[in-house]
Phi, psi and omega in degrees: 000130176259123183263134177269344173210171185297325181295322180293336181296341184248027170262114183299139176207146179205159178300127180094356180295135177245111179295133181093351175284127185304317180294316180292324177296322178291322175300316178301317180298318178298316181297314184286312188270333186252308180283320179060187183269053182244099186306318181296316180292317178301319178295322178293317179297315178301317180298319179295318179296317180295325176298321180290314181300319183283346182091359177296331178230149181276346180171168179209133178231137181213126171272121182250205182297310186240342186226156170254124180253122179240104188266126174245168183302317182249326183230139177239151182247133176243119181236152175288144176293317179251129184269016183301318186279351180074019179293134181281161170289149179233135175261139179228156174290133182298326177296325177290321175299316179299314180301320179295317179295319178300312180295320180297316179301317178295318183295317184277347179274355179292000000 
């Protein structure tokens, strides 16, 4: 992604992202509001996701700023921390979450 200004540099994008897809939109929200532009934290989250995908770990759950991320080997669940707005949980493919995290790590390290 080529950014024309600093704000665009922090819009998540990854190969295969579908704008308007509920799962991909939730992944974007997790990246922006929970992982944020903090390379060390993004790397830690990516490492936890990769541990689950590889079978090194059976799963990983973390309540972050705005979302609860529950990572499974094939499917991960993203839920709101606060249920005030009535936002539903969204399931995403864990490989898509991983792809987004890999791209996010590269994007925020620039």
